[in-house]
N, C-alpha and C positions, 0 to 999 in steps of 0.2 A: 503493500500500500504506500502511497505518495502524500507526504505531508508537507505543507508550506506553512511557515511561521513568517508573519510579517511583524517587524519590530518598528514601531511609529515613534519611538522616543527621539527627542531632538538632540541629545547628547547620549554617550555610553554610560548611563547612569543605572538608576534602580529598573527602568524598563528592560534594559539590556540584560540586567542581572536575572530578572524574572524569565526572559525570553532563553537565557542559557539554561536556567533550571527546568523549563518546560522540555527543551530539547533533551536534556539529560534523563528526565524522567520517562519521556517517550522511547529512548534508545534502550532503557532498562526494561520496558514493557513488551516490546517486540522488535525485531529487525526493520524498522521503517525506513523508507527512502526519504530523507528528511532535506528540505531545501530553505534556507532562510533568505529573506529580503529585508534589508535595513534601509528604510526609506531615507534617512539623513544622508545615506551614501549614494543615492540615486538622483538622476536630473528629472525632476517633475515639474515642468514649467507651469505657471498659475493658469487656470482656467480663465478665459477672457469674457466668458458669457455671451458668445456670438452665435450659439445653438448650431454650428454647422455640423457637429457631430450627430445631433439629433435629426436635422433636416436632411443631410446629404450623405452621411455616413462618418464614422470616426476616422477613416482614412484621409478625409478631406480637410480635417483640422490641421491648422497652420504648425500646431506643436506636435504632430503625430510622431514625429521621429524621436522623441525623448524616450524616457524609461516606462512610460504608461503602457505602451504596446506590450513590451517585455514582462511586466508585472501581470497584466491581464493574462498572457499566454501561461504564465506560472500557475495563475489561479485556474485556469481551465484545465492545466495538467494534473493538478492535485486531486486525490480524493477527499482530502480534508484540509480546511483552513483554519488557523489559529491567528487571530489578530490580538497582539499585546500592546496596549497603550496607555500612557499615563492620562491622568485627569488634569486637565488645564482649565481652569475656570468653569468647572462643571460640564466640559465637553471634551471631545477629542482634540488633539493638537492640530494647527493649521495644515501641517504636512500630511496627515492623514484625511483630513476634510477636503484639502485640494485634490488628493488623489480620487476621492468618491465623486468630487464635482467633474474631474476630467473623464470619470467613466459614468456619467450620467446617462449616456446613451443605453446602457444595460437596463434601465428602467422600462426603456422601450422595447428593447431586444435582449430579453433575458437569456442567458447561456450557462448557468452554474448549477444546473440541474443534477441531482445525484451526488451532490457533495455535501459534506458535513462541515458547518461553520461554527466556531467557538470563539467567544471574545473574552480576554482577561484584562482587567483594568488595575493599574498601579495607582494608588493615590495616598495623599497625606491626611486627609480628614474625611470627607464624606462626598457622595454624588455619584459614585462609580455604578450603581445599579441602573441609573437613569442612562449612563453611557452604553452600558451592554445592552439595554432595551433598545436605544438607538441603532447600534450596529446590528443587532438582530434583525430588526425590522428591515434595515436597508438591505442585508444579505438574503433575507427571505424573498423580497421583490426581485432580487437578481437570481432567484432560483434554488438557493440552499436550503437544506434542512438545519436549523439553529438548535443547538442544545444549551443547557445551562453551563455558563462560565464561571468565573471566580473574580471576586475583588479582594486584592492583597494589600498590604500597607508598605509603602515606601516612605522614605524620609521626606520631611518638608523642604530640606534644603540638601544639596548634593552631598556634604559630608556628615549628614545626620547618622548617628550610630542607632541601630534598632536593638532592643533588648532581646535575648535569647527566647523569651516566651512568644514575642511577636514573630520572631523568625521562625520558630517552630509552628506557629499558627499558620503562616504563609506556605510552608512546605506541606502542611496537611491539607490546605485547601487547594494547592495546585495538583497534589497527587490525586486527590478525589476527583478534580475537574479533568485531568488527562486521562484517567481511568474510564470516566464517562466518554470522554471523546474517543478513546480507542475501542470501546465496545460499539459506539455508534458506527465508527468507520468500518469497523470488521463485520457488521451485520450484512447479509448478502440480500435479504428481503427488500423489495422496493418500499419506498416511503411514500405515502399518499397525501397529497395537499388536502387542506380544509375545503369544504363545499364553497365556501366564500371566496377563497383564493382561486379554486378552480373556475368558478363563474367569472371572476374578474379577468382572469387570464384569457378565457374563451372569448369574452366580449371584446377585449382589447384586441385580440388577434383577428377577429372577424372584421372589426372596424378597420385595422391596419391593413388587411388584404383587400377589401372590397370598397372602402369609402373614397369617393373621388378625391376628397380633402386630405387624404392619408398623406404622410410624409414620405418622399421618395425612398429613402433608406429603409423605413419601417415596411413599405410595400414589398420591397426587394427582399428583405429579409425573411418576411412570413411566406411570400411566395415560393422561396427556395426551401425553407425548412418545414413548410406545411402547417 
């Protein structure tokens, strides 16, 4: 099985340590094929809000040749995706939000079906649960099956030292989350969307295929994919 870990920390701090721990736990569970993407090391140009990716296709975006296409290719390659993010002002950091904005065309043309997604938030105080909910909702729209992730404690500042009890609590939470993730990825049986999600997808697909007002890229995508 192929696993992609996305580290969205802006510096190699608590988020990197958490991603390292997740990778180690995964390796101890099964011989997974693990790939890691560190967003701070990638070139992801800012979304310009031009909507070209929605209307004419992502290949027509003026920023198409940066790292975004490569990251999407890795997401499509993986059987499971783990997003590790810090809590910045009760939300994901700009570098992850920018990636999501650059991939906004997937809301129109979802392609991450039959993949498991899990979010892990590293925070100093509170708010991580809502961040997980946001990531899960986005990844569900993109086609993933999302499972319960984890919120772990990081230092408020880069040099903050955590107590042994907090570190032990973090380790326990990560191990439980990764074990849930491993079980879900290993399941062979297909996962069924809710009736609401199925109806929403079918109505959207029908509109994209047959409406004279449908965007060119959407019509082409659904005509090809069915």
